[in-house]
VEXTI-878498 format. One line per 4 residues: number of its first residue (from 1); their letters; for each residue y, z, x of C-alpha. Coordinates in steps of 0.02 Angstrom, whole numbers, plus 32768, in hexadecimal, padded with zeros to 4 digits. Layout:
// residues N
NUM	a	Y:Z:X | ... $
//
This chain:
// residues 812
1	magr	8000:8000:8000 | 80A6:7FCB:8046 | 8120:8056:806D | 81CB:805E:8023 $
5	rkfs	825C:8018:8083 | 82CD:80A1:80C5 | 8389:809C:80C5 | 83F2:80DB:8151 $
9	gglt	83E5:8196:8160 | 832E:8190:8134 | 8343:81AA:8076 | 82EC:8147:7FF1 $
13	pdaa	8355:8105:7F60 | 8306:8188:7EEA | 832D:8217:7F5F | 83DD:81D9:7F76 $
17	lrga	83F1:81CD:7EBA | 83AF:827B:7EA4 | 8423:82BA:7F2A | 84B7:8269:7ED6 $
21	eeti	8486:82B4:7E2F | 8474:835F:7E7C | 851D:834D:7ECF | 856B:831B:7E2B $
25	rame	8510:83AA:7DD4 | 854C:8425:7E57 | 85FC:83E7:7E40 | 85EC:83F7:7D83 $
29	iesd	85A8:84A9:7D95 | 8635:84D6:7E09 | 86B3:848A:7D92 | 8666:84E4:7CFC $
33	ahya	865F:8586:7D5D | 8715:8577:7D8A | 8745:854F:7CD6 | 86DB:85DF:7C91 $
37	vgnl	873B:865D:7CF9 | 87D4:863D:7C8F | 877E:861B:7BE8 | 8710:869F:7B97 $
41	kffl	86D5:862B:7B0C | 8695:85AA:7B89 | 8645:8635:7BF0 | 85EA:8673:7B54 $
45	eqaw	85A7:85C6:7B2B | 8569:85AE:7BDE | 851C:865B:7BE5 | 84C8:864C:7B3C $
49	ptlm	841B:860D:7B77 | 8414:86A1:7BED | 8452:871E:7B6C | 83EB:86DD:7AD9 $
53	pgip	835B:8675:7B20 | 8309:8602:7AA2 | 8395:8614:7A22 | 8410:8583:7A16 $
57	fqdn	84C9:85AA:7A1E | 8522:8594:7977 | 85DC:8587:798A | 8652:85C5:7904 $
61	whis	870C:85E5:78F3 | 86F7:86A3:78EB | 86AF:86A2:799D | 874D:864C:79D9 $
65	clve	87B3:86CF:797E | 8754:875D:79D2 | 875F:8716:7A82 | 8818:86EE:7A75 $
69	hlea	883C:87A1:7A46 | 87CE:87E0:7AD5 | 8829:876D:7B4F | 88CF:87B4:7B12 $
73	larr	8889:8861:7B30 | 8857:8830:7BE1 | 8906:87EC:7C02 | 8950:888E:7BBD $
77	dirr	89AA:882D:7B35 | 8952:88A5:7AC0 | 8935:8958:7AF8 | 88D5:89A7:7A68 $
81	liin	886E:893B:79F5 | 87FE:895B:795E | 8786:88D0:7929 | 8730:88E3:7880 $
85	ispr	86A9:8864:785F | 8604:885D:7801 | 855D:8886:7853 | 84F8:87FC:78A7 $
89	slks	8597:879D:78D5 | 8572:8797:7993 | 85F8:881A:79B8 | 8588:887E:7A2E $
93	tvlv	854F:87E1:7A88 | 8604:87AA:7A9F | 862D:8855:7AEA | 8599:8848:7B62 $
97	afra	85DB:87A0:7B9C | 868C:87E5:7BA5 | 865C:886B:7C23 | 8602:87EF:7C94 $
101	wrwl	8692:8773:7C84 | 871C:87EF:7CB3 | 86D5:8807:7D62 | 86E5:874D:7D8D $
105	deeg	87A1:8754:7DAE | 87B5:8768:7E69 | 8869:879E:7E53 | 883B:8830:7DE5 $
109	ipsk	8898:8863:7D47 | 892A:87EB:7D2C | 89E1:881F:7D1C | 8A26:889C:7C9E $
113	gvpp	8A4C:891C:7D25 | 899C:8924:7D6E | 8997:8926:7E2E | 8943:888A:7E7B $
117	gvve	888B:8896:7EA4 | 8861:891C:7E23 | 87B9:88F1:7DD3 | 878C:8924:7D1F $
121	kfla	8731:89C8:7D0B | 86D1:89CE:7C67 | 86A9:8A68:7C01 | 863C:8A28:7B72 $
125	asfg	8609:8A9C:7AE4 | 85A3:8A8F:7A45 | 856A:8B0B:79C1 | 84C4:8B20:7A1B $
129	lnla	8496:8B20:7AD2 | 8407:8AA6:7AB3 | 847E:8A23:7A6D | 84F9:8A39:7AFC $
133	rrds	846B:8A30:7B7C | 8427:8991:7B2A | 84CA:8932:7B3D | 84E6:8974:7BED $
137	rrtr	843B:8935:7C1D | 8462:888A:7BD1 | 8506:887F:7C32 | 84B1:88AE:7CD6 $
141	alik	8423:8834:7CB5 | 84A1:87A8:7C97 | 84FD:87CE:7D39 | 845B:87D0:7D9C $
145	sqwy	8418:8732:7D4A | 83FA:8695:7DB0 | 8477:8637:7D45 | 8503:86B5:7D68 $
149	qarw	84DB:86CF:7E20 | 84D2:8614:7E43 | 8585:8602:7E07 | 85DC:86A3:7E35 $
153	gkkf	8563:8702:7EA4 | 85DE:86FD:7F36 | 866D:874B:7ED3 | 8620:87F9:7ECF $
157	sivs	857B:8852:7ED6 | 8530:88E8:7E7E | 8530:8983:7EED | 847B:89B1:7F0E $
161	dqde	8493:8A6E:7F0A | 84EA:8A66:7E61 | 8480:89F0:7DFA | 843C:8A45:7D60 $
165	kgrf	842E:8A23:7CA6 | 84B8:8A9E:7C81 | 852C:8A6B:7D0E | 853C:89E2:7D8F $
169	dndk	85C9:89BF:7E0C | 8602:8923:7E66 | 863E:891C:7F1A | 86F0:88F3:7EE3 $
173	ggfs	870F:899D:7E94 | 86DF:8975:7DE3 | 8659:89CE:7D7E | 860A:89D1:7CD2 $
177	mias	85CF:8A77:7C8D | 8597:8AAD:7BE0 | 85B8:8B3E:7B6A | 858A:8B6A:7AB7 $
181	vegg	85C8:8BD2:7A27 | 8529:8C38:7A26 | 852A:8C53:7AE3 | 85E4:8C62:7B02 $
185	vlge	8646:8C17:7B92 | 861F:8C53:7C41 | 866C:8C2D:7CEA | 86F0:8BA9:7D06 $
189	ggsc	875E:8B49:7C8F | 8778:8A8F:7C81 | 8803:8A10:7C89 | 87B1:89BB:7BF4 $
193	rlmd	8763:8A2E:7B74 | 86EE:89D3:7AFE | 86AD:8A26:7A5F | 862A:89B9:7A0D $
197	dpnd	85E9:8A01:7968 | 862A:8AB2:7988 | 85F2:8AE9:78DA | 853B:8AF9:78AC $
201	iekm	8541:8AAE:77FD | 84A2:8B07:77C8 | 84E9:8BB0:77F8 | 858D:8B85:77A3 $
205	vkep	852B:8B78:7701 | 84B5:8C09:771B | 852E:8C85:776B | 85DB:8C55:7729 $
209	etyp	8617:8D08:7727 | 8600:8D24:77E4 | 85DB:8C84:7842 | 8685:8C2B:782E $
213	qnvr	86DC:8CC5:7870 | 8665:8CCB:7904 | 8695:8C17:7932 | 874E:8C3F:7924 $
217	ewys	873A:8CD8:7992 | 86D7:8C70:7A10 | 8764:8BF2:7A1D | 87F2:8C71:7A23 $
221	asma	879E:8CE8:7A9C | 8747:8C6A:7B0E | 8760:8BB0:7AFC | 881B:8BB3:7AE0 $
225	srsi	883A:8C09:7B88 | 87C5:8B9B:7BF0 | 8843:8B1B:7C2B | 8868:8B02:7CE6 $
229	dprt	891C:8AC4:7CD9 | 8962:8AE4:7C2A | 89EF:8A68:7C4D | 897D:89D1:7C5D $
233	dval	88CF:89FE:7C1E | 888C:89B2:7B7E | 8817:89EB:7AF3 | 87AD:898D:7A74 $
237	cvqq	8753:89CB:79D9 | 86DB:894F:7989 | 867D:8980:78EB | 864C:8959:783A $
241	rssy	86A6:89CD:77C1 | 8652:8A63:7777 | 8631:8A55:76BD | 86A1:8AE6:7690 $
245	gadl	8723:8AE6:771A | 8736:8B7E:778D | 86F8:8B15:7820 | 8748:8B05:78CB $
249	teyl	87AD:8A6E:7894 | 8801:8AD6:780F | 8824:8B62:7889 | 8871:8AEC:790A $
253	eelg	88DF:8AA3:7882 | 891A:8B52:7858 | 8946:8B70:790F | 89A7:8ACD:7916 $
257	gwdk	89C8:8A53:79A5 | 892D:89E7:7987 | 8928:892E:795B | 88A5:88F3:78DF $
261	cvip	883D:8855:78D6 | 87DF:8854:7831 | 8765:87C7:7809 | 8715:87D9:775C $
265	lewr	8672:877F:7739 | 86BC:8739:7697 | 876D:86F5:769A | 87E6:876C:7643 $
269	gaht	8882:86FD:764B | 88D0:8727:76F5 | 8902:868B:7757 | 8911:86DB:7803 $
273	igpl	88AC:875E:785F | 88DF:87E7:78D8 | 8976:87FC:7949 | 8961:874B:798D $
277	aypd	8971:8705:78DC | 88D2:86A2:78F8 | 88C5:8623:7868 | 8838:8643:77EC $
281	prth	87FA:8594:77BE | 87B4:85C8:7716 | 880D:8593:7678 | 87A6:85D2:75E4 $
285	lgel	8790:8687:75B0 | 86E0:86BF:75DA | 86C8:8636:765E | 8651:8677:76E3 $
289	mfpa	867C:8699:7798 | 85E0:864C:77E7 | 857A:85F0:7762 | 8509:859E:77E4 $
293	rfgp	84CC:864B:7818 | 84EB:86B1:777B | 84E8:8642:76E1 | 84FB:8660:7625 $
297	edva	8445:8695:760C | 8453:8711:769C | 84F3:8758:7652 | 84A3:876A:75A6 $
301	takr	8412:87C8:75F6 | 848A:8838:7658 | 84E8:8863:75B9 | 8448:8894:7561 $
305	ehkn	8402:88F9:75F1 | 84A1:894B:7633 | 84EA:896B:7585 | 8584:89DA:7595 $
309	hypa	8585:89C9:7653 | 859F:890C:7651 | 865E:8907:7639 | 8680:8974:76D1 $
313	qfnq	85F9:893B:7749 | 860D:8881:7727 | 86BD:8869:76E3 | 870C:88FD:773F $
317	epsa	8749:894B:769D | 871B:8A04:7692 | 8718:8A44:75E0 | 87B6:8A9C:75AB $
321	ggks	877D:8B4C:7584 | 86F8:8B43:7608 | 8654:8B9A:75F5 | 8697:8BFE:7564 $
325	glnr	86A5:8B60:74FD | 8731:8BB4:749B | 87AF:8B2B:747B | 8853:8B69:7435 $
329	ewfq	884A:8AF5:739F | 87A8:8B48:7365 | 87FE:8BEB:7336 | 8844:8C13:728A $
333	fynp	88D7:8C87:7265 | 890B:8D07:71E3 | 89A8:8D5D:71A4 | 89AA:8E17:717F $
337	pgag	89C0:8E3C:70C5 | 8A70:8E14:708F | 8AA0:8DCC:7138 | 8AAC:8D1D:717F $
341	vkdq	8B28:8C9A:71B8 | 8B6B:8C24:7133 | 8BAB:8B74:7145 | 8C4D:8B36:70F8 $
345	dgrp	8BF5:8B1A:7052 | 8BB6:8BCE:704E | 8B02:8BA0:7071 | 8A98:8BEF:70FD $
349	rair	8ABB:8B96:719F | 8A28:8B48:71F8 | 89FE:8B75:72AC | 8A03:8ADF:7321 $
353	isls	8989:8AD8:73B2 | 89A1:8A56:743B | 8909:89FA:747E | 88EA:89B9:752E $
357	dgsf	8909:8904:74FD | 89B9:8929:74BE | 898A:892F:7406 | 8986:89CD:739C $
361	verl	892E:8A1D:730A | 8976:8A91:7286 | 8925:8B2C:723F | 8966:8B7C:719F $
365	pvel	8950:8C3A:71AA | 88F2:8C94:7120 | 8918:8D41:70DC | 88B7:8DD1:7128 $
369	psaf	8830:8E15:70B2 | 8850:8EC2:706B | 87A4:8F07:709C | 871A:8EDF:7117 $
373	eqvv	865E:8EED:711D | 8658:8F26:71D1 | 86D7:8F61:7252 | 86B8:8F7D:730C $
377	qswd	871C:8FAE:73A4 | 86F3:8F54:7446 | 872C:8F8C:74F3 | 8728:8F37:759D $
381	mafk	8756:8FB8:7621 | 879C:8FA9:76D2 | 8788:9018:776B | 8840:9030:7796 $
385	ggse	88E9:9023:7745 | 894B:8FC3:77C9 | 89A0:8F20:779E | 892E:8EC2:7816 $
389	ndyv	8892:8EFD:77B9 | 8840:8EC5:7718 | 8882:8EFA:766F | 8837:8F72:75F3 $
393	aghv	881E:8F12:7551 | 87FB:8F68:74AC | 87E0:8F05:740C | 87C3:8F30:7356 $
397	wart	8763:8EA7:72FA | 8736:8EA5:7243 | 86BE:8E35:71E4 | 86B3:8DFF:7130 $
401	gana	8625:8D88:710A | 8620:8D05:7193 | 86D4:8D1E:71CB | 8710:8D94:7254 $
405	ylmm	87C3:8DCE:726F | 8817:8E18:7308 | 8871:8EAF:72BF | 88B9:8F01:735B $
409	rdhg	88C5:8EE2:7416 | 88EA:8F68:7498 | 8903:8F15:7542 | 894C:8F4F:75E5 $
413	hrtf	8933:8F9B:7690 | 88F0:904B:7670 | 88C4:90DD:76DE | 882C:9142:76A9 $
417	petl	8891:91C4:7645 | 88F6:9137:75F6 | 8855:90DE:75C6 | 8815:917B:756E $
421	davr	88B9:918A:750E | 88AF:90D3:74DC | 8801:90EC:7491 | 883E:9186:7434 $
425	nvte	88D7:912D:73EF | 8878:9095:73B2 | 87F4:9104:7364 | 887A:9163:7306 $
429	iypc	88BC:90C0:72BC | 8810:9070:729F | 878C:90FA:7290 | 86FC:907F:7282 $
433	pekl	8648:90B8:729C | 8621:9042:732E | 8682:904F:73D0 | 8638:8FDA:7452 $
437	vedt	8659:8FFE:750A | 8618:8F88:758F | 85A9:8FF1:7600 | 85FB:8FB6:76A2 $
441	angp	8695:8FE1:770B | 86CE:908C:76D0 | 8682:9072:7623 | 85F7:90F3:7646 $
445	avid	867A:9174:7678 | 86DD:9153:75D8 | 863E:9164:7570 | 860C:9208:75C3 $
449	tlkn	86BA:9250:75AB | 86D3:9220:74F5 | 8624:921E:74A9 | 8630:92D3:746D $
453	eipg	86E3:92BA:7431 | 86DE:9211:73D9 | 8643:91E4:7374 | 85F6:9137:7376 $
457	iipv	8613:9106:742C | 858B:9089:7459 | 856B:9052:750D | 854B:8F97:7517 $
461	ppag	84EE:8F5C:75B2 | 852E:8EB1:75EB | 848C:8E55:75C8 | 848A:8DA3:760D $
465	gkws	851A:8D4C:7662 | 85CD:8D5E:7625 | 85DA:8CAB:75EB | 852E:8CA9:759E $
469	rvaa	856D:8D35:752D | 8607:8CCE:7503 | 859A:8C36:74E1 | 8535:8C9F:7466 $
473	isgy	85CF:8CB5:73F7 | 8628:8C10:7418 | 85D6:8BC0:7380 | 862B:8C3D:730C $
477	veag	86D3:8C11:7358 | 86B5:8B55:7350 | 867E:8B65:729A | 8727:8BB2:726E $
481	nvfl	86E6:8C61:7247 | 8753:8CBF:72C4 | 8806:8CED:7292 | 8894:8D2A:7301 $
485	pnpd	893D:8D70:72CD | 89C7:8CF1:72AF | 8A12:8CD0:735D | 8ABC:8CB3:730D $
489	lfpw	8AB7:8D6C:72DF | 8A53:8DA9:7376 | 8A83:8D40:7410 | 89FD:8D92:747D $
493	vwef	897D:8D27:741F | 89B4:8C90:7489 | 898A:8CF2:7526 | 88E4:8D22:74D7 $
497	lael	88BC:8C6C:74B0 | 88ED:8C35:755F | 886A:8CA9:75AA | 87E3:8C6B:7534 $
501	aaga	880F:8BB5:7553 | 880A:8BCC:7611 | 8758:8C0D:7606 | 870A:8C38:76AE $
505	aakh	87A7:8BFD:7707 | 8813:8C84:76B7 | 885E:8D02:772F | 882D:8D8D:76B7 $
509	dddt	87A4:8D8E:7634 | 87B7:8E3A:75E6 | 87E3:8DFA:7538 | 8754:8D7E:7543 $
513	dams	86D8:8E0A:7567 | 871A:8E7A:74DD | 8717:8DEE:745D | 8669:8DAB:7487 $
517	qalk	8623:8E5C:7483 | 866F:8E7F:73D8 | 8641:8DD9:7387 | 858E:8DE3:73C4 $
521	rlyd	857E:8E90:7376 | 85CD:8E57:72D2 | 8565:8DBB:72BD | 84C2:8E08:72FB $
525	sskr	84DC:8E91:727A | 8500:8E14:71EF | 845C:8DB9:7215 | 83F4:8E59:7213 $
529	tavp	844C:8EBC:718E | 83DE:8F1B:7114 | 8456:8EF4:7086 | 847F:8E3A:7093 $
533	efrv	84BE:8E40:6FDF | 8554:8EA7:7014 | 85F9:8E49:7020 | 86B2:8E68:7012 $
537	sprl	86DE:8DB5:6FE5 | 867A:8D2D:6F8C | 8610:8CBD:6FF8 | 8615:8C00:6FEB $
541	geps	85E6:8BC9:6F3C | 85E4:8C7A:6EF3 | 864E:8CB2:6E5E | 86E9:8D1B:6E7B $
545	navh	8694:8DB9:6E3A | 860C:8DB3:6EC0 | 8660:8E40:6F22 | 8644:8EF9:6F34 $
549	idsq	86F5:8F32:6F5C | 875E:8F5D:6EC6 | 87E6:8FDA:6E9A | 87B6:9022:6DF1 $
553	tvap	87ED:90B9:6D8F | 875D:912C:6D63 | 875D:915A:6CAC | 8750:9211:6C73 $
557	wmrr	86A9:91FB:6C1F | 8651:91BF:6CBD | 85DD:9230:6D1E | 8627:925F:6DC6 $
561	fvav	85D3:92A8:6E5F | 85E5:92BC:6F19 | 8554:928D:6F8A | 8555:92EE:702E $
565	ipgr	84EF:92E0:70CE | 8512:937F:7134 | 856B:935C:71D6 | 857B:92A3:71AF $
569	aalw	85DC:9267:7117 | 8604:9279:705E | 8623:91F8:6FD5 | 8676:920C:6F2B $
573	vael	8617:91AA:6EA6 | 862F:9188:6DEC | 85A1:914C:6D7D | 85B9:90DD:6CE6 $
577	prgc	854B:90EC:6C4B | 84F5:9047:6C73 | 84BB:9082:6D1C | 8549:9037:6D80 $
581	mrvv	8594:909B:6E0F | 8643:90A5:6E57 | 8660:90EC:6F06 | 8712:912C:6F01 $
585	gelp	872A:9197:6F9C | 86E0:91C9:7044 | 86EC:925A:70BE | 86A9:925E:7170 $
589	legi	8650:9301:719A | 8619:92DB:724C | 8610:937E:72AE | 8651:93E7:721B $
593	datv	85F7:9488:71E9 | 85D0:94BC:7137 | 8669:952B:711F | 86E5:94A8:7158 $
597	agre	8687:9421:70F8 | 8692:9489:7058 | 874D:94A1:7070 | 8769:93E5:708A $
601	lgrk	86FB:93B9:6FF5 | 875A:9436:6F8A | 8800:93E9:6FBD | 87CA:9339:6F8A $
605	ilad	8771:9371:6EEB | 880A:93D2:6EB5 | 8877:9339:6ECF | 87F6:92D3:6E70 $
609	lnng	87FE:9346:6DDB | 88BA:935B:6DDE | 891C:92C0:6E06 | 88BC:9233:6DB5 $
613	kkvv	88C9:91BE:6E4B | 8810:91A1:6E55 | 87D3:91F5:6DB4 | 8834:9205:6D13 $
617	rmke	884D:92BD:6CE6 | 87DA:92EC:6C57 | 8810:9362:6BCF | 875B:9392:6BB3 $
621	vtqk	8739:93A6:6C6D | 86C3:9437:6C48 | 864E:93C6:6BE6 | 8607:936C:6C7F $
625	pydv	85DF:93C4:6D22 | 8620:9385:6DC9 | 8584:9379:6E33 | 8578:938C:6EEF $
629	llpk	84D5:9339:6F23 | 8483:9363:6FC9 | 83DE:9337:701E | 834E:93B0:702A $
633	safa	8379:93DB:70DE | 841D:942A:70A4 | 83BC:94B1:7049 | 8353:94E7:70DE $
637	piep	8370:95A1:7100 | 83E4:95D2:718E | 83C4:9686:71C1 | 8418:96F7:7197 $
641	vgcw	84A3:969D:7136 | 8444:9634:70B7 | 8447:9575:70C0 | 84C5:94EB:70E3 $
645	aelm	84D4:94BF:702A | 84F8:9573:6FF9 | 857B:958B:707F | 85CE:94E8:7051 $
649	eqsl	85D1:9514:6F96 | 861D:95C0:6FB5 | 86A6:9573:7021 | 86C6:94E8:6FA1 $
653	lsfe	86D8:955D:6F0A | 874B:95D3:6F68 | 87BE:954A:6FA4 | 8878:9565:6F8E $
657	peea	8900:94EC:6FC6 | 8958:9523:7065 | 8A11:954D:705B | 8A0C:9558:6F9D $
661	dwda	8A54:95E1:6F2F | 89EB:9658:6EC8 | 89F5:95ED:6E2B | 89B9:9552:6E86 $
665	rnqa	8929:95AF:6ED6 | 88F7:95FA:6E30 | 8900:9550:6DDC | 888F:9509:6E64 $
669	retl	880D:958F:6E45 | 8813:9570:6D8A | 8802:94B3:6DA0 | 876C:94C2:6E14 $
673	ragr	8717:953C:6D9B | 873B:94C9:6D07 | 86EB:943A:6D66 | 8644:9496:6D5C $
677	irte	861D:9463:6E0D | 8566:9478:6E35 | 84FB:9453:6ECC | 845D:93EE:6EB0 $
681	mvee	83CF:93B2:6F20 | 83A5:92F8:6F28 | 8314:92AE:6F89 | 832F:9202:6FCE $
685	gdaa	829E:9192:6F9D | 8248:9111:7009 | 828D:9089:6F9B | 8343:90BF:6FB0 $
689	vdrl	8373:901F:700D | 8321:8FB5:6F86 | 837F:9016:6F00 | 8421:8FFB:6F60 $
693	rell	83FF:8F41:6F6D | 83E1:8F38:6EB1 | 848A:8F89:6E92 | 84DD:8F11:6F0B $
697	afrp	8496:8E75:6EB8 | 8527:8E18:6E69 | 84C4:8DCB:6DD9 | 842F:8DFE:6D6D $
701	pdfq	8383:8DBD:6D9C | 837C:8D4A:6D04 | 8425:8CFA:6D27 | 8428:8C3D:6D22 $
705	kley	84B5:8BC0:6D25 | 84B7:8B5A:6C85 | 84FB:8AB1:6C56 | 8581:8ABF:6BD2 $
709	drsr	8545:8A9B:6B22 | 85D7:8A91:6AA8 | 8572:8AAF:6A0B | 8519:8B44:6A5B $
713	afel	85C0:8B8D:6A8D | 8605:8B80:69DC | 8567:8BCB:6996 | 8572:8C63:6A09 $
717	aeen	862B:8C76:69E4 | 8600:8C86:692C | 856E:8CFD:6946 | 8598:8D70:69D9 $
721	laey	8633:8D6E:6A46 | 85DE:8DD0:6AD1 | 8554:8D4E:6ADE | 85D7:8CC4:6AD3 $
725	hrym	8636:8D0A:6B69 | 8593:8D21:6BC7 | 8562:8C6D:6BA3 | 860B:8C29:6BD9 $
729	gmte	8601:8C8C:6C79 | 8557:8C41:6CA3 | 8597:8B91:6C87 | 861B:8BB5:6D0C $
733	gkvt	85A2:8C0C:6D81 | 85F0:8CB6:6D5E | 85A0:8D5A:6D2F | 85E9:8DC3:6CA3 $
737	gdwp	85D7:8E7D:6C8D | 85C7:8F03:6D12 | 8585:8E9C:6DA2 | 8573:8ECA:6E2C $
741	klki	8545:8F78:6DF3 | 8589:8FCA:6E90 | 8644:8FBF:6EB2 | 869C:9011:6F45 $
745	spec	8752:9040:6F52 | 87AC:8FE6:6FE0 | 87E1:9092:701D | 872D:90B4:7053 $
749	kcli	8745:9057:70F7 | 86BC:90B0:7158 | 8637:908E:70D4 | 866A:8FD8:70C8 $
753	aelg	8660:8FC2:7184 | 85B8:9018:7193 | 8567:8FB8:7105 | 858A:8F15:715F $
757	afrr	852F:8F53:71FB | 84A1:8FB6:71A9 | 83F3:8F7C:71DC | 8349:8FB2:719E $
761	dqdp	8303:8FC1:724E | 8382:9048:727D | 83B2:90F1:723A | 843A:90DC:71B7 $
765	pafv	84EB:9109:71EE | 853E:91A0:719E | 8591:9152:7105 | 84FE:90DF:70E0 $
769	evll	8489:9175:70E8 | 84F2:91D3:7069 | 84FB:9138:6FFA | 843E:912C:6FFC $
773	lavc	843A:91E1:6FC4 | 84B5:91BA:6F38 | 8450:9127:6EF2 | 83B7:919A:6EE9 $
777	aprt	8413:9218:6E7C | 83BB:922B:6DD2 | 841D:91E7:6D41 | 8457:926B:6CC6 $
781	mana	84CA:9208:6C53 | 848D:91C8:6BAC | 84B2:9111:6B91 | 8551:90F7:6B30 $
785	pdir	8553:906C:6AAE | 859A:8FCB:6AF1 | 85AA:8F75:6A48 | 85E9:8FB0:69A0 $
789	amqw	85F1:8F5B:68F6 | 8694:8F13:68B5 | 86BB:8EB7:6814 | 870D:8E0D:6815 $
793	pqat	878D:8DEA:678B | 873E:8D9F:66EF | 8766:8CEC:66C2 | 87DB:8CDB:662F $
797	aags	87FE:8C50:65B8 | 888A:8C1D:662E | 8807:8BF5:66AF | 880A:8C94:6716 $
801	rsrk	8768:8CCA:676B | 86F3:8D38:6704 | 86D0:8DE9:673F | 8634:8DE1:67A7 $
805	srkf	85E3:8E5A:681F | 85FB:8E26:68D3 | 85D7:8E7E:6977 | 863D:8E76:6A13 $
809	slgr	8649:8ED2:6AB8 | 86C2:8F60:6AD1 | 86E9:8F10:6B76 | 86F1:8FB0:6BD7 $
//
């Protein structure tokens, strides 16, 4: 085989061609390498096969936006920069490339007051050390790669005695070291501080009451002070937003001095991005940032799977109200009775609430109900009273049906003695049976100090996270069941709403804690109440008489008695002939002995017999005895003095008004004797709760709503007016007669509050216990006739109606 002809120099044509190609290739590499030093985007494209082997590079405008802002940071045109962008947008990969790229400039950090030859020193942090170590390893691997070394290997080299995953140095004075939120910041600072995902999103959701504050403390105490030259150093925070705010981005915004570059996944209408005013090429609302990588189907899946977290993590829009979910527009408002702000036409003025998009909603305040089914105090305590510490927040909340009302707010910096006085003062104004105190801070000390002074103090352990407790009651707020005082009358309500709307980002959350604690108690009680029939206002679809609160005058002929539970409470009750009951007064007896109890009972019974405010004075008062009913335990012997019932009766019958003259005292003795007061024993039966529920029912068991029949109505009107009225009531869904059979005076506030919270699985509270005793009292009244015969006028020749026997109700 003939050999190839050789050209001068001994090279074959193929070898010469290959040599020329290699020369050209070397020149191209050198040219690209030189161009990459000044262009981060081109460097990233060239480094991509090394960074992401096997994955093709997909260019997109948002990558150009990111690298231009990073280049401005490197030039010191921007000193402090926040970048908010959705996950899986290549942000971490861009930062890995950025660190390797910055060391290519032989002249060091350019201009802006930085001395020549100074090389970038990186301090890179993430929420976890593993994440920071991963990106540090990727940066070091890129620098040591054949691709990188072939182009820039002579510019610098990694120092062999400082070449680790957590830190590596170059021989020009630069270094790259890592830190984390969980591990803190140790050792040196950096001329370029990089914070990539400083918030652990999972912990933000699971530990919103503590974790955000930990991140803020980490930045303030460590990362913020780790600059080398504060005059020229730069800082970068790159993250997706937390679903409910309170992340490091929000904290840096509060501190001020930071530029923001926000790139939402879906276009929200902004035409430029960040301090460089980078043009956003999108033109349609909802248009995606990177449809080739994250298309419509992927977005639909993300919305389903991320649910409430999608707006923040993908569109960089944390929910207003944060983890609490308590948007200001969810709340309703009320006016105290007889109060309110009127417009120029004399009508109640609506409350206007501004929304984040510039629009507003209006809420027309309702009038505060006159009575409530349940009332609770709720306290969130603080350790100290200084202005730099948390507040003490005390609330009084009341519930009627499904609606809860904030009745009172005590809020301020309190020392321990001042906190005790605040609880005493609120209790004096609202002596409700349930006083909830969060069992943290100095709550236990408050409980121990006051538990033998103020009854009904209940320690509440903070079960679950703070914002999980708020989430448990947020549905009641969103449904419009939570009412606040009219802020036009009480301006502090705006401050209250601001805290609730800020959620986990709020500087203080004392009102939030007090409110969530109270509402959870109210609504948990309403779900488990042993008397769900009880209500102070009609529920949806019920007739107007489906209530148990009513101010009624008790007639002279009614049976009257007082039910008493020693050391607990007493109730004044009147019984109607048809078995209906009226509770007209109450008296707390907590911690009161028999002698004092008898004196207080005598005082109220004397007023009852005398002034006619609750019971009309009877001329024949001696005809019906005034019973004092007590349980069997009150008659147990007490050596050597007798029994509680006997001591109480002696004190009651010997009562004389204080500071009264002889005639008044004598008249009191005569009135009490004429009342024929007697003490009787009543045993509470096992079916007392069932009996109470029967009395609370607002319609008879056979009640049915009827369709109106005109002929039937006329027929009943001719035959029996009582039946006619009953029939007409049923056609309108209303009950006629004495239903419900148990009515309570609105003055019996303690009983009303306790009935709303009474549950079968717990011992009854004081006033419910005495009511159960009262409903077990044997009936002694004979039934009075409800109907009597009357004669209609007889018809005459002139056409008048003939005299005919008809019956009708007395309508008592």
